[in-house]
N, C-alpha and C positions, 0 to 999 in steps of 0.2 A: 412398640418401637417402629418408627418410619424408616424403612430400608430401601435404598435405591441401588439396584444392581445393574451396572452398565455392561452389556454383553456384546462382543463383536460378532456380527454376522459373517458367514463364510461364503457369500456369493451364490446362494441357492443350493449348496450341497449339505448333506448331513456331515457334521463334524463332531468329534468327541467333545470339544469345548462347549459347543452350542447345546448338545444333549445334556452335558453336566450342568450347565447354567440353568436350563429350563427345569431339570429334575430337582435341583436345589431350591429354586424359587417356589416351585409347586409344593415341595415338602415344607418350606417355611410358611407358606400360606395355610397349609393343612394344620400347622401348629398354632394358627391364629394370629400370625404376625402380619403387619401391614407392609407388603413387599411390592415394589414396582420394578419389573424386569424390563429394562429399556434397551432395545437394539441400537447398535451403532454400525455405521457403514451400510449394511443391508439388513433386511428383515431376517429373523432367525428361522431356521428350518429344523424341526424336531419330529421324532416319531412317536411322541406322546402328546397329550393335550397341550397346546401352545398357550402359555400363560403370559406371554410378553405383551407389551404395549404395542398399539398399532402404529404409533409414530416412530420415526427413525431419527436419532440424533447423529451428527456428523455424517449426514447422508453421503453415500459413496460418490454421487454425481457432484455434489457441492465440494466435497473434499478434493476431487480430481480437478474440477474447474479452477478452484482457488490455487491449486498447486501450479497449474500450467499457465494461467492468465491472471495478471494482477487486477484486472478490471473486476473480476468476480470476488475479490477480497473486500470490495467496497459496495457491492450491490445491496439494496435495502433488504432487510430480513423478510419482509412481506413478499418481495419478488422471488426470493429463494424457495418459497413454498411450491413454486411451479415445478421445480425439479427435485424437491425433497419428498414427493409423494411416494409412499412405500411401494405401491404397485408398479410405478415407473422404475424405481430403483431395482426392484426384484426382477422385472422384465429385462432390464439391461444387464443385470448381474448374471443372469442365466445365458446371456448371449455374447456379451462383449467386454465386461469388466474383468480384467485379469487379477488374480490373487497370487500370481507367481512372484516370488521375491526378486527374480532377475529383472522384472519390469517395474519394481516399486521402490528402488533405492532412495531416490530423492524425496519421495512422498513419505517413506518411513522415517527418514531423518527429520523432516519437517514436523510430522506428527509427534515425534518424541520430544521436540523442542517446545511443544505446547503453545503458550501465549507468545513465544518468540518465533514461532514458525508461521508458515503461510496460512494456516487454518485458525488463526487467532479469533476470527469472527465466530467460528463454530464453538470455540471454548466459551466465548462471551454468551452466545445463545444458550448453551447448556447451563452455565452457572446462573444466568438470569432466570431461566425457567425454574430451576431447582430452588433458587432463592425466593422468587416471588410466588410460586404456585405450590411447590411440593414441600419445602422445608424439611428435608430429611434429617434423621439423627445420625445416619452413617451412610457412606457411599462405598460400594464394592465394585472394583474394576475386574473384568473377567480375565485379563492377561496384561503382562507388563508392556505390551506395545501401546497401551493406553495411559502410561504413567505421565505423559506430557501434560495431561490435564489435572494431575493430582495437586500441584502447587496452588492453582487457583481455587480448586474445590476446598482445600483446607483453609486457605487464607480468607476467602470470602464467605464461605458457609460456616466456618468454625466447627467443623465436624471431623471425626476420624475418617481416613480413607484407607480401605483394605484393598489388596491386589492379589489375585491368584497367579501363581507361577505355573505356566501351562505349555511347556515345550517351545518357548520362544526362540531358543538357540537354533532349532532346526530351520526356522525361517531366516534368522539373521545370518547364519553361515552361508546362505546362498546369495547374499548381497555382493555386488561387485564393487571394486574400488571406484571412486573414493568413498562411496556410501557406507561400506562395511565398517570402517574404522570410525567414521562420524557417528554412525548409529550406536556402536558399542560405547563410545564416549558419552553420547547423550543419554543412553540408558543408565550408565553408571552414575551420572549426575542426578537424573530425575528419580531414581528409586529412593533417593534420600528424602523425597517429599512424601513418601507413603508411610502411614502409621504402623501398619502390620501387613504381613504377607501370609498367604495360605498356599501350602504345597500338598499335592495329593499323596506324596510318599517322601520318605527320608532321603532317598537317592537324589531326587531333584532339588530338595531343600539344600543339601550339602553342595550340590553342583552349582547352584546359582549364587552361593556365597563368593565363589571364585570368579564365576563368569560375569556376574552383573554387579558385584560389589555389595550384595545385600548383607546386612547384619544378621547373622544366624539367630540371634536372640529374638529377632522380629518375625521369624518364620514359624508358623504353626502348622503342623502336619495334620491334615484332616482328609482321610482317604475318601475316594469317590464312593457314593452309595447308589444302589439301584432301586427302582420301583419294581418290586418282585411280582406284581400281578401278571399272570400269563406264563411266567417261567416255570419249568418243571423238569421231570426226568423222563427220558424216553425209555420205553420198554422194548428192549432188543428181542427180536423174534429168534427162537431157536433155529428156525429153518433158514435164517438169513446167512448167506455165504459171503457176500461181498463186504469188505471193510472200507468205510468211507472216511477219508482224511479231508478236513475242511480248512478254509482260510476265510476270515471275515475282516476286511480292512479296505481302505482305499486301494484301488488297483494302480500301483505305481512302484517305481524302483526302490524308493525309500522304505517301503513296507516289506520288501524282500520276497515277493511272490516267485521271482525267478529262482531263488534258492530252494524254495519248496518244490518247484517244478523239477529242478535238477535232482533233488533227493527222491522225488516220486519216480523219476526215470530209473534211478538206481534200484529202488525197491521193487519195481515191476519186473526186474530180471531175476529176483530171488525166488527160487522154486519152493522154498520152505514156507512162503507166505500165502495167505488166501488171496483170491482176486481183489484187487484194489481199485478204488475210484478216488479222484481228486475233484472236490467241489469248491468253488470260490464265489464270493459275493462281496460287493462293495462299490462305492462310487467310482466311476470311470470317466475322467475328463477327456475332452477332445485331444489334449496334448499327449495323453497316455495311451490312446488307442493303438498307435504303432507298437508300443511296448507289449500290450496284450497280444497283438497279432504275431509278434516274434515268438512269444511263448507258445502260442497255439501251433505255429509252424514247427517249432522244436518238438512238440509232442506228436505232431503228425509225422514228422520224419522218423520218430522212434516207434511209430505204430501204436501210439497211445491216445490219439486224439479222441477216440470214442469213449475213453475212460475219464475224460475231463469235461466239466460242465461249469460255465460261468452263469450264475443266476441273476446277475445284475444288481442294481441298487434296491434294497429291500425296505419296506415299511416295517413297523414293529411286529405285527402278526407274522409276516413272512420271515422276518429275521429270526424270531423264536422258533418257527417251524424248521427253518434251515439249521439252526443250532441243534435242535432235537433230532435231526436226521444224521448227525455226525457220530462217529466213533472216537475220533481224535481231532484236535485242531492245532494248527501251527501258524503263527505270524512271525516269521524269522526276519525281523526288521534289520535294515542296514544301520540305521542310526540308533542311538540309545534312547529307548522309549521312556517317556516321562509320565504317561497316563495308563495305558493298557486297558481301556474301557471294554473293548471287545473280548478281552480275556476274562474279565469279571463276568460278562454276559454268558460266555461259554460255561464258566463254573456255575452260574445260576441254574444252568440246565444239566449239571453233573457231567460235563464233557471235559475229559482230561486234556492237557496241552503239552506240546513240546516247544520250548522257547529258547532263544539265544541268551547266554549268560552275561547280559549287560543291561544297563539302564535299571529300571524298576523291576524287571522280571525276576531276578534272584530274590529280591525282597518279598514279592508277591507269592512266589512258589514256596519260600520258607514259611510264610505266615499261613498259607492255606493247605500245603501239601498236594496241590492240584496238578502236578505235572513233573516233567524232567527238563533239565537244562542241557544245552549243547554248546559247543564252541561256536561263537558268532561267525557268520559269513563262511560257513563250511558245510556244503551240502552232504558230504560223506558223514560228518558228525551228526547232522540232523537226521540223516537216513538211519544211522545206528540207533539213535534214541527212539525214533518211530518204530523201528523193527522190534526193539525190546518191548515196547508196549503192545504192538500188534500180536506178538507171540505170547503175551501174558494178558489176555483180555480181562480176566478177573481182577488182576492187580491194577490195570488201568482204570477199570470201572470203580474200584475202591478209591483211587485217587480223585476221580471226579466227584464221588459222593462226599468225600471228606471236604473238598473245596466248596461244594454246594452248601454244606453246613456252615462253613466259615463265612460265606456270603450272607447267609440268613442271620448269622450272629453279629457280624461286624461291618458288613458292607451294604447296609440298606439306606434308602433315601432318608428315613426318619433319623437314623443314627447320625448321618452326615449333617442333617439340618440342625439337630440338637447341639452337636459340637460346634457348628458354625455360629449358632445363636449364642452359645456360651461365650465364644470369643467376642461377638458384638457387644454383649452385655458388659464384659470386662472393659472394653475399650471406651464405652460411653458411661461407665460407672453405674450401670443399672443392676440392682441385686439379682443374682442368679438363683433360680429355684433349686432346691436341694436335689431334685431328680434329674437335673440337666447333666449331660455327659461332658467330660472334659477332654481336651486335646492331648 
């Protein structure tokens, strides 16, 4: 089967969606499928072997120029190659291209309108290339911000179009008037052009029925799967006195590091607890550096700055080493999490977690037994749950090991790929082998 997977690049940073898309494409390739992972906007960045194509469709520079100046909506395709070079796009993305919703309202609406928007030329380029050179059996869009192209893909290629639902509401809810309502309206219209949807969990599948007007019967729940090579279990030394609490996510207010800092400050005052340390890692954009500085100043004022360490953005080996250095992990998100990739990675290393009781977290904890839930946006509630696990290290370790086994059983890249391939086969009416897994 010829599969084209269109994945949205994230402007040079590691992001959960890019990691998911690359892991899935690599696993499908390992199963012997003919997969083309094609970046859109910017090149992908992943901490595994990058299996994506070197060309970028809907190049971020072209998309921006066509949005701002009508002249570029009519330039020859050959001329567009000058600014569609992946290295140039990547260089600019790391320095000047904003991915903040507040700056992209008009562009978001235009992209959602597809062939009726300012980027019609890019839709034509993509469909022509697929039609003339690739001839796919199915096209998969990495998120619903790309559904504007679904109509032309289905009508001109005569193939099913699949779309992953991937936390788009977090981006959309930051759009300002009048773009917010226009984007919501365009999204609800254009999802009707998609053949089938994939959600990583039941929570987000149910959420998008109301939020985007997606037919629930068209949504297939296929959990994320990890490439397990390198993941393992840390052997805690009997002589180790300090208890390390970790955080692995983007450093920003949405992810809730400030709640963990406040909970850590409360725990540090508890004389019944062992010495504690707080270690954080994850992408830190320029706009969020003042946020981290405020948290560091808060810890300094509490006399705890020497117990906090920010490890920066980590590659795969460093990420696994970081996870294996933790006793507990918490990512107390402000928004309702739709993916939870770093939580699965923690569990792959038998690290128990404390998580807010919203989004997909209750579903994940129930399925794996890998942690405890707390009232969202409540540092005292988070501190209480962390304290419970710190005072019962054997019980916490048992939760981590139970979750690790669940990851090995149900959340691997191969399981994810087989379930996705089963969906593809049903959509294109290809017989499914008896050993294939079902959604």
